[in-house]
N, C-alpha and C positions, 0 to 999 in steps of 0.2 A: 474476777472475773476480764476472762482477755478483751479486747474488746477492740469491733473491727473498725480504720482508718480508711475510708474511701479517702484515692490520693487525688492530689489539685489537679485544677486542668494542666497545670506546667507541670507535674510532676511525672502524669500522660505523657505531653510534649517530650518531653525530657528523654525518656525509655521508649517511644515510636521508631522508627527508621525512617529517615529522613531521603532515602533513594528513592528516585523513580521507577517503580516499576519500567515504564516503559520512556526509556530518555526522548527529546528532539532530540533530532539526528546533529543538527545545531551544537546540542553538550555529547551524543553518546561516541563522535567524529571529531570533538573541537582540537581534540591533539593533531590528525590528520589535515584539515584544516588548517590547522596554525602555520603547520610544515610548509603545507605549500604554497598558502600565504609569504611568507618569507623567503620564496626562492622564487617564488612566481614574476618576471621582471618583462610580460611580456601586455603587453597594451592590455586594458580592460572598460566596458561600458560604462558611461557615468554611473555612480553609486555601484560598482558589480564589488565584490569582499575579491575577485577571484578573474581572471582572465577566464576566456574561454577554454581556453589550450587548459588549463586548472582545473574549470568544471567538470566539462567531461575525462581527464586524471580522478576527479576524485570517483566519479561513478565507477568506472571501467575498471578503476585498480591502476598499479603503477610502483616501479620502482623509483626514487627523484636522488640528486646528484648527490649527498648527504645521506644516501645509503634508507633515508624515511622509509617502508614499507607503504604503499595505500590500499584497502583493498577493497576489492569490488563490490559495489549496492547494487550494481546490476549487471549481470551476464546476458549478452546479447548478443546484436549484428553494430557494430562501436558507430558505421553512420549514419541508423540511426538516433543515440546519442547524439553522435555531431550537430542532426539537423535540428533535434530538438532545440539544441545550447546557442547554436548561433541566430533558430529564428525568437528564444529569446533576447537578443540582440538588438535586434529591429523591433516595429512598432507592429508588429502580429504576433496576437496570442497564439497560445498554444496547448492544442486539444488530444491528451491522448489515447485513443483509443485503443479499447479490444476486450477479449470475450475475457471474460471472471476470471480471479486467480492471475494474470497478466503481468502485476510489479506497476498497476499504473501507481498506483495511489503513494505507493516506495518508489517511485522516480521519480516523483510527481514531490515529493517532502524532501527529498536530498536533493534533488535543483533548489529548490527553495533557501535549502539550508548553504550551499553551496554562493547563488550571486547575490543573496542577501542578506545571510544569518539567520535567518529568521524564519523557520516554516509556519511559526504556528497561527498568520492572519490565512485563514480558513473559512470556507461559510464552506460545511456539510449537507447538500443536495439530496432532499428528503419527495416524499408527495405532499410537507404540509411548511416544507421550507417560503415561507413568507417573504415579497419583495424589499421590507424590512432589512433584512439578513445581508442585501445586498448590494440596500444604498443606505441610508441612514434609520435611525429612530429617535424616540424619545422621551427625557426622561420627565414622566408625564407633571411627578411635583414641583417641577421648575414651569414645564410646561405649566399649570395652572397658576402657579402666581403668579409667575414672570412674561406670560407670551413667549410665542415664542423667537428662538435667539442662538446664537453657535451655542453659548453655553447647557441651553437643553438639549443639543442635537445633541443625541450617542451615533459612535461614525461606523457602520460596517466595518469588515476587513479588509474591503476592497475599498472604502472612501480612504482608511490608514493609509492603506498601503502608493493608492492614488498622492494623496499628502507631502510622503517621506521617499516620493521613490524608490517602492521596494514588491518585491511579485506577490501576487494573490495569488490564492490556492481555491480552486470550487469540485470540490470533489463529487459524483455522482451527476453532472448536468446533465444529464438525461432525467435524471429521478422527481427534478423539478420540475412543476405545471410549466405545459411554456408561455401562458404570459409575464411568470416572472424573470425562466429568459430570457427572455426578449430583452428587459432592465438593460444586458446587458451590453447590447445594439451603441447605445450616446456613447456608453463607457468605451468600448473598442474602439470604435469609429475616428468620433469627436476628442477621445481625450478626456473628456468633462462627466462631472457630474452634477446636474442641476439644483437647485432647490426649490423651489417654488414658492414655496415660506415666508421664506427672507428675500426673496426677486438677487438671489445669487446660486453661484455654483462651487464647485472645486476644477482647479485644471490640474491631469496630474504632469508631476515634473517629469523630468529624468532621472532616468531608473525602475517606472514601473513598466510592470508588466503582470498576465494572468494565464496559469496552466489552470488548467480545468481534463476534471480524465471523466469518461463515460464507457458504455458498454451498449449493445444493441441486442444486448440474449437475452437477459430477464425480464418477468416480466413487471409490470407496470411501467415501461419505458416514454417516454415524455418525445417523439423526433423535434430536433432539433429545425426551424427556420430558415429556408435558404438562408435567407440577410446573416443571420447569425454564424451561423455554418461557416459563408462564406471573410466572417473574421477570422477566422482559425484560422493558420499553419496543423494539418491534422495528421501528428508522427501516429501508426498503426503498431503498439506492440504484439509481438506477436509469441505463442507458445516455444518455447525453447524447444530447437532443431533437433537435438538427438538427444537419446537417452542417455551419457555420459554426461551432456549439457545440464541437465535437468537435478537428474542424481549430485548435480553439484551447487545445483544452487536450490535445494531442500538441505541439504550438509551443514552449506553455510547458515544457513538461517536459521537451524534446528541450532547448531553450536552458539551461538547470537544466544538465542531465546535460552537455549540449554543452562548457561551459563547463569542468564542471570534469578533462575526462578533453583540452579543449581541442581540441574540435572544433572544423570550421566554424560559424561563425554561422549562424542556424535563414531567415533573409531570403535567402537562397541558395539558400536549397534548398525553400520556399514552394506551391512546384509538384505536385510531385512527394509532400508533405505531403498538399497537393491528394485527390492520386490516388491514392494508401493507403488515405488512409481511405473516398473514393467505393468503391472497390472492398472493402473491408471491410463496412462499411453495405449496398453494393447485397449482396454475397454472405447477406448474415447477416441482413438481411429479407426474403432470395426477391426481391428484385424495384427495377428499376433502376430510378434516382431523380429518372428523366420517369414510370415508373409503365405501359410503356408495354409492359415485357416482363418477363417470369415466371422465376423463373432456381432452380434447385437450389440449397436451403446447400449448405454443406460439410460434417464436423462436428467441427471445428475451434469453437471461440465469437466466433476476430477480433475481440477487446475491445479498446476502446479503450486498455489498458497490451499488448498484441502490436505495436499501431501505432507504439507512442511505442521498443517495442523493432525493428520494422524497419526505423526511419529515423535510429534513433540508426548499429546499423549499419553502416546508408548512407554516412551522417556519416563515418566510421571509414573506412571503404572510399573516399570521392572522398577525404579526410586525407591519407589513406596510402595509396594507384595510382591515384588516380588527379589533380584540377587543385584540390582541394579545391569546391567545386562541385556538390550533390548533382544525379546526371540517372539515368534511367529504370533502367541498368545496378546501378544500388547497390543498389535497393531489389528488385527482383527477384526476388534467388535469397530473398530473405527475408519479400516476397510466396509464395513458393511454398512454402517451410517451414511459415508460421504456416496455407495453405490444403491444403494436400494432409498429412492428421493420417496417412489413412488410403490407403497407395499403391494400391488400387483403385479404393473407390468414389468418394474423395472428385479422384483425377487425371482422371476423366472431368470432375467436374463442373469443373474446372478448365481444360480442354481446350475446352469450350463455350462454356464463358466466353467463352476468352478467340477465338473465330471468331465468336462471337454477340454479342457484344458490343462489347470492345476494338478486337479488326478492324473495326468499322464508322466509331469513333471520331473526330468530328474532334477534329487535333493532340494522338494519340493513335499516333501512325506508333513511336513509337520506343519507347515506353515497348512498343507488342505484341512487337517483335523480339525487344527484350530477356526480357520472357519468355516469346517461345518460342524464346530460344536456350538463355535453364535449364531450359525444358521437357523440351526433345528428351531 
């Protein structure tokens, strides 16, 4: 009789893919960072991997003297990036502010990767983020066995960044309870982190800085105290200024995500990407692109990040259940899910937009039918 033999853990490990689904920025773009470092002869602040000029080039893109192409990580005003980078070169922390979906986390990660070569010193802000996530915690086995000591102390990402002269990140700062937020005040103003249990402190070494992201549009937001806000230089990241810029952003990110998931290439669906962006911008702005028809805006943000998600999901549908070409039926359900957050009010707004705008638009008949089908 045949015998079923369970594979060993070692055999399973050998057959499982080792590629990360979502590599850190410093890994995904290691060749670009290395090329910039090799040709970067400008002054670098203490412990920076690149000069401020090279960091800005890494984010905004360009072509180096040897022909190496640096892909844009952020499409937006150059001056905003320059202000953000120079802030990190001072003793002021950086606050990236903007509505959801304006690439705050993306910019934060790439700034840390370019400046410190490590974007992983991260505190993710939530309503349940404790003070220990910003300051330090304890290894309770060591604590009970030997009492308070540096060996028993578990440093936070912020403490590690202070000790090593690196860039720490705090995501969604306004979601953290106000009393926990204020833990940062001494760190940012005095550049020290007291450890009263040991009668010691950690002093930040040169190169340390902190990037925080925040928005004031979502529910559950805790306003920053004036004392904490004064410790930051604030850079507001805007929504894309034009439809063409937003289409470019969506196309680039979908192409990057699609390559990692073996999805069809973006050029096969550029028409649908343009359509998704047009719908999002018109409903977001409350007016059609030609300025002739006023529209009601739904309750959702309809951000660029959501457009990227809709198109990526559509490409997956096209790849696995279609002919590999992105079509209206592949994006219709995703658009409906993004627009109709409030089942009562948003559905009425969506139906009015379909009948008054989409139905009458030349070349949009297939899109109208697909949206009607999923809206029933």
